[in-house]
C-alpha positions as CSV (number, residue, x, y, z in Angstrom):
1,X,-39.5,-46.1,-2.7
2,X,-39.9,-45.2,0.9
3,X,-37.4,-46.6,3.4
4,X,-38.8,-48.6,6.3
5,X,-38.9,-46.7,9.5
6,X,-41.4,-48.9,11.4
7,X,-41.5,-52.7,11.5
8,X,-44.1,-54.3,9.2
9,X,-45.5,-57.7,10.3
10,X,-47.4,-60.2,8.3
11,X,-48.6,-63.8,8.7
12,X,-47.5,-66.1,5.9
13,X,-49.9,-68.2,3.9
14,X,-47.6,-71.3,3.9
15,X,-46.8,-73.3,7.0
16,X,-43.6,-74.7,8.5
17,X,-44.0,-78.0,10.4
18,X,-47.8,-77.4,10.6
19,X,-47.6,-73.8,11.9
20,X,-47.9,-70.5,10.1
21,X,-45.0,-68.2,10.1
22,X,-45.0,-64.6,11.2
23,X,-42.5,-62.4,9.3
24,X,-41.5,-58.9,10.4
25,X,-39.4,-56.6,8.2
26,X,-37.8,-54.2,10.5
27,X,-35.6,-51.1,10.2
28,X,-32.1,-51.8,9.2
29,X,-33.3,-54.3,6.5
30,X,-33.6,-57.2,8.9
31,X,-36.2,-60.0,8.5
32,X,-37.4,-61.6,11.7
33,X,-39.4,-64.8,11.4
34,X,-41.1,-67.0,14.0
35,X,-43.7,-69.6,14.2
36,X,-47.2,-68.3,15.1
37,X,-47.7,-68.8,18.8
38,X,-44.0,-68.7,19.6
39,X,-42.0,-65.8,20.9
40,X,-38.4,-66.5,19.8
41,X,-37.7,-65.0,16.4
42,X,-34.9,-65.9,14.0
43,X,-33.3,-62.9,12.2
44,X,-31.5,-62.6,8.9
45,X,-30.5,-59.5,7.0
46,X,-32.0,-59.0,3.5
47,X,-28.6,-59.1,1.8
48,X,-28.2,-62.7,3.0
49,X,-31.7,-63.6,1.9
50,X,-30.9,-62.3,-1.6
51,X,-27.6,-64.2,-1.7
52,X,-29.3,-67.4,-0.7
53,X,-32.1,-66.9,-3.3
54,X,-29.5,-66.4,-6.1
55,X,-27.5,-69.4,-5.0
56,X,-30.7,-71.6,-5.0
57,X,-31.7,-70.3,-8.4
58,X,-28.3,-71.0,-9.9
59,X,-28.1,-74.4,-8.3
60,X,-31.5,-75.3,-9.7
61,X,-30.5,-74.1,-13.2
62,X,-27.4,-76.2,-13.1
63,X,-29.3,-79.3,-11.9
64,X,-31.9,-78.9,-14.7
65,X,-29.1,-78.4,-17.3
66,X,-27.3,-81.5,-16.1
67,X,-30.5,-83.5,-16.1
68,X,-31.3,-82.5,-19.7
69,X,-27.8,-83.5,-20.8
70,X,-28.2,-86.8,-19.1
71,X,-31.6,-87.3,-20.8
72,X,-30.2,-86.6,-24.2
73,X,-27.4,-89.2,-23.8
74,X,-29.9,-91.9,-22.8
């Protein structure tokens, strides 16, 4: 794959509080997000995004497993 040398910006399909989000993947593997029409971006590095995604997946799997155990007991 080719490393990113220039920022790449896209408008998301989904909305946050009624407004679309604008996401920019910049050099240095940093993700900048802001609401469309706003100027102040929020930044997060991609390693943190990956960590958060893994934690959410593991938490969801644990919840589903606990719910299935509870359903079997009842």
